[in-house]
matplotlib code that plots the C-alpha trace (Angstrom):
import matplotlib.pyplot as plt

x = [-29.3, -25.6, -23.2, -20.3, -21.0, -21.5, -17.7, -16.1, -18.5, -16.8, -13.4, -14.0, -14.6, -12.6, -9.8, -11.8, -10.8, -7.2, -6.8, -8.7, -6.3, -2.6, -4.7, -4.5, -0.2, 2.3, 3.0, 2.6, -0.8, 0.4, 0.7, -3.0, -3.9, -0.8, -1.7, -5.5, -4.1, -1.8, -4.4, -7.0, -4.7, -4.2, -7.9, -8.9, -6.4, -7.3, -10.9, -10.1, -8.0, -10.5, -13.5, -15.9, -19.1, -19.3, -15.5, -15.8, -12.4, -11.6, -8.0, -5.7, -4.3, -8.0, -8.3, -6.2, -6.8, -10.1, -8.8, -6.5, -9.4, -11.2, -9.0, -8.2, -11.3, -11.7, -9.8, -12.5, -15.2, -13.2, -12.3, -16.3, -17.3, -14.8, -15.3, -19.6, -19.7, -16.8, -17.6, -14.3, -13.1, -12.8, -14.7]
y = [-1.5, -2.4, -3.2, -2.4, 1.4, 1.4, 0.4, 1.7, 5.3, 4.2, 4.9, 7.8, 9.3, 7.9, 9.1, 12.9, 12.6, 11.7, 15.0, 17.0, 15.9, 16.4, 19.8, 20.5, 20.2, 22.0, 19.3, 20.9, 20.4, 19.1, 15.9, 15.6, 13.8, 10.6, 10.7, 9.9, 7.5, 5.7, 5.8, 4.5, 1.2, 0.6, 0.4, -1.4, -4.3, -3.9, -4.7, -7.5, -9.7, -8.6, -9.9, -7.2, -8.3, -7.6, -5.9, -5.1, -7.5, -10.6, -10.5, -8.1, -6.4, -5.3, -4.2, -1.9, -0.5, 0.0, 1.5, 4.1, 4.6, 6.0, 7.6, 10.1, 10.4, 11.9, 14.8, 14.9, 15.5, 17.9, 19.9, 19.8, 20.9, 23.9, 24.7, 25.0, 26.5, 28.4, 32.0, 33.1, 32.6, 35.0, 34.0]
z = [9.8, 7.7, 10.5, 7.7, 7.9, 11.9, 12.4, 8.9, 10.4, 13.8, 12.6, 11.1, 14.2, 16.1, 14.2, 13.8, 17.5, 17.0, 14.4, 17.4, 19.3, 17.6, 16.0, 20.4, 20.1, 18.8, 15.8, 12.4, 11.2, 7.7, 9.9, 10.8, 8.0, 8.1, 11.4, 11.5, 7.9, 10.1, 13.3, 11.3, 10.1, 13.0, 14.4, 11.1, 12.1, 15.6, 14.7, 12.2, 15.4, 18.2, 15.5, 15.5, 13.6, 9.3, 9.2, 5.8, 5.5, 5.2, 5.7, 7.8, 4.5, 3.5, 7.4, 7.3, 3.8, 5.1, 8.2, 6.4, 4.3, 7.2, 8.8, 5.5, 5.3, 8.6, 7.9, 4.2, 6.3, 8.8, 5.6, 4.0, 7.6, 7.5, 4.1, 4.4, 8.0, 8.2, 9.0, 9.7, 5.8, 2.7, -0.1]

ax = plt.figure().add_subplot(projection="3d")
ax.plot(x, y, z, "-o")
ax.set_aspect("equal")
plt.show()
């Protein structure tokens, strides 16, 4: 199994959870992608600093970029799920 995929998927899942937590607050939903992107960048940085094996980045900037992209991907995954399976949406 490719551990790089596991690392990135873990960041996506954690950012998704952060987005769900933010959704439960009175904060406007328009900020969720930004918060997920920042959370992902921080998680990418933490992963790099603590030396997660097979982190798909070899420097701080790329680690933060991988994390931010993973954070933004979490909002994309949510939107795909919502549009495919939301029974309450009007087509």
